[in-house]
C-alpha positions in Angstrom: -68.6 -118.9 -99.6 -69.0 -116.7 -102.8 -67.4 -113.7 -103.7 -69.5 -110.5 -104.2 -68.5 -108.2 -107.1 -67.2 -104.6 -106.4 -69.8 -102.0 -106.1 -69.8 -99.7 -109.1 -68.4 -96.3 -107.8 -69.0 -92.4 -108.8 -65.8 -92.7 -110.9 -66.9 -95.6 -112.8 -70.3 -93.8 -113.5 -68.3 -90.7 -114.2 -65.7 -92.7 -116.9 -69.1 -94.6 -118.4 -71.0 -91.5 -118.9 -68.0 -89.2 -119.7 -68.7 -86.4 -117.4 -66.8 -85.5 -114.2 -67.4 -87.1 -110.6 -68.7 -83.8 -109.5 -71.5 -83.9 -112.3 -72.5 -87.4 -111.2 -72.8 -86.4 -107.6 -75.1 -83.6 -108.2 -77.4 -85.8 -110.7 -77.3 -88.3 -108.2 -78.3 -86.6 -105.2 -80.8 -84.2 -106.7 -78.6 -81.3 -107.4 -79.5 -78.3 -109.8 -77.3 -76.7 -112.4 -76.8 -79.7 -114.7 -77.7 -79.5 -118.4 -80.6 -82.3 -119.3 -78.0 -84.0 -121.9 -75.8 -84.4 -119.2 -78.1 -85.9 -116.8 -79.5 -88.4 -119.3 -76.1 -89.8 -119.7 -75.6 -90.0 -116.0 -79.1 -91.6 -115.6 -78.4 -94.3 -118.3 -74.6 -95.1 -116.9 -76.2 -95.3 -113.6 -78.8 -97.8 -115.0 -76.2 -99.8 -117.0 -73.6 -100.1 -114.2 -76.6 -100.9 -111.5 -74.9 -98.1 -109.4 -76.5 -97.5 -105.5 -75.6 -94.3 -104.2 -73.9 -94.8 -100.5 -76.4 -93.6 -98.1 -74.4 -92.3 -95.4 -72.3 -90.3 -98.1 -75.3 -89.2 -99.6 -76.9 -87.7 -96.5 -73.7 -85.9 -95.9 -74.1 -84.1 -99.0 -78.2 -83.5 -99.5 -78.6 -83.1 -95.3 -81.6 -85.8 -96.1 -81.8 -89.5 -94.8 -84.7 -90.5 -97.1 -86.3 -92.1 -94.0 -89.5 -91.0 -91.8 -89.7 -92.5 -88.5 -93.3 -93.8 -87.6 -94.0 -93.8 -83.7 -96.9 -95.6 -82.5 -97.7 -95.2 -78.6 -99.0 -98.8 -78.4 -97.5 -102.0 -77.6 -96.9 -104.5 -80.3 -99.9 -106.7 -78.9 -102.3 -103.9 -79.8 -100.7 -102.7 -83.2 -100.6 -106.3 -84.8 -104.0 -107.0 -83.6 -105.9 -103.9 -84.8 -106.8 -103.7 -88.6 -106.9 -99.6 -87.8 -103.2 -99.4 -87.6 -102.6 -101.5 -90.5 -104.8 -99.1 -92.7 -102.8 -96.0 -91.6 -99.6 -97.7 -92.1 -100.6 -98.4 -95.7 -101.4 -94.6 -96.5 -98.2 -93.4 -95.0 -96.1 -96.2 -97.1 -97.9 -95.3 -100.3 -96.9 -91.8 -99.7 -93.4 -92.7 -98.4 -92.8 -94.6 -101.5 -94.3 -91.8 -103.7 -91.2 -89.8 -102.2 -88.4 -92.4 -102.4 -88.3 -92.5 -98.7 -88.2 -95.4 -95.7 -90.4 -96.2 -93.2 -88.9 -96.6 -89.8 -91.5 -98.4 -87.2 -91.0 -97.4 -83.7 -93.6 -98.9 -81.0 -93.6 -98.0 -77.5 -95.1 -100.5 -75.0 -94.3 -98.1 -71.9 -92.8 -95.4 -70.4 -89.2 -97.6 -70.6 -89.6 -97.1 -74.3 -89.8 -93.4 -74.8 -86.0 -92.6 -73.7 -85.1 -95.2 -76.8 -87.4 -93.7 -79.1 -86.4 -90.0 -77.9 -82.5 -91.2 -78.6 -83.4 -92.6 -82.2 -85.2 -89.1 -83.1 -82.5 -87.1 -82.0 -79.8 -89.2 -83.5 -80.0 -87.9 -86.9 -81.3 -90.8 -88.7 -84.8 -90.1 -90.1 -86.1 -86.6 -91.7 -89.2 -86.3 -89.6 -91.9 -88.3 -87.4 -95.3 -89.4 -87.9 -96.9 -89.9 -84.2 -99.9 -91.1 -83.5 -101.8 -93.3 -81.1 -100.9 -90.7 -78.3 -102.5 -90.4 -74.9 -102.8 -87.4 -72.6 -99.7 -88.2 -70.3 -97.5 -88.8 -73.4 -94.2 -87.6 -73.3 -93.6 -88.5 -77.4 -94.6 -84.5 -78.4 -91.8 -83.1 -75.9 -89.4 -86.0 -76.9 -90.0 -85.1 -80.7 -89.8 -81.4 -80.1 -86.5 -81.7 -78.0 -84.9 -83.6 -80.9 -85.8 -80.9 -83.2 -87.5 -83.2 -85.6 -90.4 -82.3 -88.2 -93.8 -83.9 -86.5 -96.9 -84.4 -87.8 -99.5 -86.0 -85.4 -102.4 -88.6 -86.0 -105.5 -87.2 -83.7 -106.2 -83.7 -82.4 -103.9 -82.4 -79.8 -105.0 -82.6 -76.5 -101.8 -83.6 -74.2 -100.4 -80.0 -73.1 -100.0 -76.6 -73.8 -97.0 -76.6 -76.1 -99.3 -78.3 -78.9 -101.6 -75.7 -79.9 -99.2 -75.4 -83.1 -98.7 -78.7 -83.7 -99.7 -80.3 -87.4 -102.3 -83.2 -87.2 -104.6 -85.0 -89.2 -108.1 -86.0 -87.8 -111.4 -87.3 -88.5 -114.4 -85.4 -87.2 -114.9 -87.5 -84.2 -117.4 -85.5 -82.3 -119.9 -85.0 -85.5 -119.6 -88.4 -86.6 -120.5 -89.6 -83.0 -123.7 -87.2 -83.0 -124.5 -88.9 -86.9 -124.3 -92.3 -85.3 -126.4 -91.1 -81.9 -128.9 -89.5 -84.4 -129.4 -92.3 -86.3 -130.3 -94.5 -83.4 -133.0 -91.9 -81.9 -134.1 -91.7 -85.4 -135.1 -95.1 -85.2 -137.2 -94.6 -82.1 -134.7 -95.5 -79.6 -134.9 -94.0 -76.0 -132.5 -95.9 -74.1 -129.2 -95.3 -75.9 -125.9 -96.3 -74.3 -122.2 -95.5 -74.9 -119.1 -97.8 -75.0 -116.5 -95.4 -74.9 -113.0 -95.8 -76.1 -109.8 -95.3 -73.5 -110.3 -91.6 -72.2 -107.0 -91.0 -72.3 -107.2 -90.2 -75.8 -108.7 -87.5 -77.7 -110.8 -89.2 -80.5 -112.3 -91.1 -77.5 -113.3 -87.8 -75.7 -114.5 -86.3 -79.0 -116.9 -89.2 -79.5 -118.2 -89.0 -76.1 -118.8 -85.5 -76.2 -120.8 -86.1 -79.7 -122.9 -88.7 -77.9 -123.6 -86.1 -75.3 -124.6 -84.0 -77.6 -127.3 -85.6 -79.0 -128.3 -87.6 -75.3 -128.2 -84.1 -73.2 -129.7 -85.8 -70.0 -128.6 -89.5 -70.5 -129.0 -91.5 -67.7 -125.1 -91.7 -66.4 -125.2 -95.5 -66.0 -125.5 -95.6 -69.5 -122.0 -94.9 -70.4 -119.2 -97.3 -69.4 -115.7 -96.7 -70.4 -114.0 -99.3 -72.8 -110.2 -99.8 -74.6 -111.0 -99.6 -78.2 -110.8 -103.6 -78.2 -113.3 -106.7 -78.4 -112.2 -107.7 -74.8 -113.4 -104.2 -73.9 -116.2 -103.9 -76.0 -117.4 -107.7 -73.8 -116.6 -106.2 -70.5 -118.7 -102.9 -70.9 -121.5 -104.5 -72.5 -122.1 -107.1 -69.8 -121.8 -104.0 -67.4 -124.7 -102.1 -69.4 -127.0 -105.2 -69.3 -126.4 -105.4 -65.6 -126.8 -101.8 -65.2 -129.7 -101.0 -67.7 -131.4 -104.2 -68.8 -134.3 -102.0 -70.8 -131.5 -100.3 -72.9 -132.2 -100.5 -76.6 -129.5 -99.2 -78.6 -125.7 -99.1 -78.2 -123.1 -96.7 -79.6 -119.7 -98.0 -79.3 -116.5 -95.8 -79.9 -114.9 -98.1 -82.4 -115.7 -101.0 -84.8 -114.0 -103.6 -82.6 -116.0 -102.6 -79.4 -118.8 -103.0 -81.5 -117.9 -106.6 -82.3 -117.2 -107.5 -78.7 -120.8 -106.2 -77.9 -122.6 -108.2 -80.2 -121.0 -111.2 -79.0 -122.4 -110.5 -75.8 -126.0 -109.4 -76.8 -126.1 -112.7 -78.8 -125.0 -115.0 -76.1 -127.7 -113.2 -73.8 -130.3 -113.8 -76.3 -130.6 -109.9 -77.2 -131.5 -109.9 -81.1 -129.9 -107.0 -83.0 -131.4 -104.8 -84.2 -134.8 -105.8 -83.1 -134.0 -105.8 -79.3 -130.8 -103.7 -79.4 -129.4 -101.8 -82.3 -125.7 -101.4 -82.4 -123.5 -98.7 -84.3 -119.8 -98.8 -84.5 -117.3 -96.2 -85.4 -114.5 -96.8 -88.4 -115.8 -98.8 -90.8 -112.7 -101.3 -91.1 -114.4 -103.6 -93.8 -112.4 -106.9 -92.2 -114.4 -106.1 -89.0 -117.7 -104.2 -90.0 -118.9 -106.5 -92.9 -118.0 -109.7 -90.9 -120.0 -109.0 -87.6 -123.0 -111.1 -87.1 -125.1 -109.1 -88.3 -123.0 -106.7 -90.5 -122.3 -103.9 -88.6 -123.7 -100.0 -89.2 -121.1 -97.8 -88.6 -119.6 -94.5 -89.0 -116.7 -94.0 -91.7 -113.4 -92.5 -91.4 -111.0 -92.9 -94.2 -108.0 -94.4 -92.1 -106.1 -95.0 -95.0 -106.3 -91.3 -96.0 -105.3 -89.9 -92.7 -101.9 -91.9 -92.8 -101.3 -90.7 -96.4 -102.2 -87.1 -95.2 -99.8 -87.4 -92.5 -96.9 -88.1 -94.6 -97.7 -85.5 -97.3 -98.2 -82.8 -94.5 -94.7 -84.0 -93.3 -93.0 -83.7 -96.6 -94.5 -80.0 -97.2 -93.1 -79.1 -94.1 -90.0 -80.7 -94.7 -89.6 -78.5 -98.1 -90.4 -75.5 -95.9 -87.5 -75.9 -94.0 -85.4 -76.4 -97.2 -84.8 -79.6 -96.4 -84.0 -81.0 -100.7 -85.9 -81.7 -103.4 -88.8 -83.7 -101.8 -91.4 -84.0 -104.7 -94.9 -83.2 -103.9 -97.0 -86.2 -104.4 -100.6 -84.5 -104.9 -101.9 -84.1 -101.3 -104.8 -82.1 -102.4 -103.8 -79.9 -99.2 -103.3 -76.4 -100.3 -100.5 -74.0 -99.3 -98.1 -74.7 -96.6 -98.6 -77.5 -93.8 -101.6 -76.9 -91.9 -103.6 -79.5 -90.0 -106.7 -81.3 -91.7 -109.8 -82.9 -90.0 -111.4 -85.1 -92.4 -115.2 -85.7 -92.5 -117.3 -88.9 -91.6 -120.1 -90.5 -93.0 -122.8 -92.6 -91.9 -122.9 -96.7 -93.5 -125.8 -98.3 -93.0 -125.8 -102.0 -92.5 -128.0 -104.3 -90.7 -127.1 -103.8 -87.1 -129.0 -100.4 -87.2 
């Protein structure tokens, strides 16, 4: 067992810099009122000694934890299998890194996990929370509010009366769905089906509404609920072909659903796009470019959604007077307010 060298202390930094301990503390903790030459001396001493602030002690001074909880209301099996979450986490991580803040990942596989997450949020471990993939009956918004933790949501709120003032980041799900269906109709397709996402989530409801906006008198048999997964897409596609063998187009609620639908169409001898045209939603390149044929889809900037969530949270923390968080340049003017990002149609071979 090797002995470790003692950690440098504030006193050691003060002695090396030739300043008081209080001056070192102010500089290390981002305080104001220290002349620039002294700041430079302290920073040089910190670097030379390899001083690392004690996070617990620093939190007592700054009232900050330099950590943000990212709460995903899905089980591990879904989060680590769906590239959507990897893209969103990448955007969040980039913004947190720019603010020298740590990401604490919390997943909820069911009701039993909600109490654990609520206790953690209320325990003073993090400065704020980013919460997404919520369902209509999810208690997480109330738990975050009760914990007094500044929170930004991913997705349009739709889970209770108390969320009208919630700050969120979303894409134009309804408008994107309309564009997808108009594209199919423009190709001359008349029997357009829709495989929805999980209808307990606002994104799926908004995309269904966008589909109905265009297909006003749609045969109800042409709408089948999915769950945003490839397996859900396969099940729904089989049911659609049984119900309506004459369908000639499918709008799938996301790319993973579309990938499952494409497998079933190919297995049943339906040519894409000659017999059935298919459009997805997301434009997740690991999926959309690898399907057979490559997938025409609606692009939403998933990584940017994650980055904006984190940026809005830091703006909210600034407004609370929570310390000297730096603005990493979100491009969102003024105080924290919700953002809805545009979507675009990306044409490939499937439609």
